C-alpha positions in Angstrom: 3.3 -17.4 11.5 6.1 -15.0 12.4 5.0 -11.4 12.2 8.1 -10.3 10.3 7.5 -13.0 7.7 3.9 -11.9 7.2 5.0 -8.3 6.7 7.6 -9.4 4.1 5.0 -11.6 2.4 2.5 -8.8 2.1 5.3 -6.4 1.1 6.3 -8.6 -1.8 2.7 -8.9 -3.1 2.1 -5.1 -2.8 5.5 -4.4 -4.5 4.5 -6.3 -7.6 0.8 -5.4 -7.9 0.1 -1.9 -6.6 1.4 1.3 -8.3 1.4 5.0 -8.2 -0.2 6.6 -11.3 1.4 9.8 -12.7 -0.1 10.8 -16.1 0.6 7.7 -18.2 3.4 6.4 -16.0 3.0 3.6 -13.4 5.5 3.4 -10.6 5.2 0.2 -8.6 5.4 0.6 -4.9 8.3 -1.8 -4.6 10.3 0.4 -6.9 9.2 3.5 -5.1 10.3 2.1 -1.7 6.8 2.4 -0.3 5.6 -1.3 -0.2 7.0 -2.2 3.3 5.5 0.8 5.0 2.1 0.2 3.4 2.3 -3.5 4.4 2.9 -2.6 8.0 0.1 -0.1 8.0 -2.3 -2.6 6.4 -1.5 -5.3 8.9 -2.0 -2.8 11.8 -5.4 -1.8 10.4 -6.5 -5.4 9.7 -9.4 -5.3 12.2 -11.0 -2.5 10.1 -11.8 -4.9 7.2 -10.0 -5.0 3.9 -11.4 -1.9 2.2 -11.1 0.3 5.2 -7.7 -1.1 6.0 -6.6 -0.2 2.5 -8.0 3.3 2.6 -6.8 4.1 6.1 -3.3 2.8 5.3 -3.1 4.7 2.0 -4.0 7.9 3.8 -1.4 7.3 6.6 1.5 7.0 4.2 3.0 10.3 3.1 5.1 10.4 -0.1 7.9 12.9 -0.2 8.1 14.9 -3.4 10.8 17.1 -4.7 13.4 17.8 -2.0 11.2 16.0 0.5 9.9 19.3 2.0 6.4 18.6 0.7 4.5 15.3 1.0 1.4 13.9 -0.6 -0.8 11.2 1.0 -0.3 8.0 -1.0 -4.0 7.7 -1.5 -3.9 10.8 -3.7 -1.5 9.1 -6.1 -3.4 5.8 -6.4 -6.3 5.2 -8.8 -9.6 3.7 -7.6 -8.8 0.5 -9.4 -5.5 0.2 -7.5 -7.4 0.8 -4.2 -9.7 -2.1 -5.1 -6.6 -4.2 -6.1 -5.1 -3.5 -2.6 -8.4 -4.4 -1.0 -8.5 -7.8 -2.9 -4.8 -8.4 -1.9 -5.7 -7.8 1.7 -8.9 -9.9 1.6 -6.8 -12.9 0.3 -3.9 -12.2 2.6 -6.0 -11.8 5.8 -7.9 -15.0 5.1 -4.7 -17.1 5.4 
């Protein structure tokens, strides 16, 4: 399968299922514009296994806040249940 298609497929899944949690507010990564970068990171970390690929990738993505001067690692904005959701997505995706 073409590499770009695989990235787009994973991006679409992540866009709809994984979100940032701020107080009682959920911002899906597709809406935040973070899904593609996360998909690329996850695919590049595929050989680490699903859970490690998820964690390494979430740590690698920095989210700009405010004026963009400050950043927060994406893993700090994601709940543990969302990390597990991403792991399950990657397990299923990497099997195909």
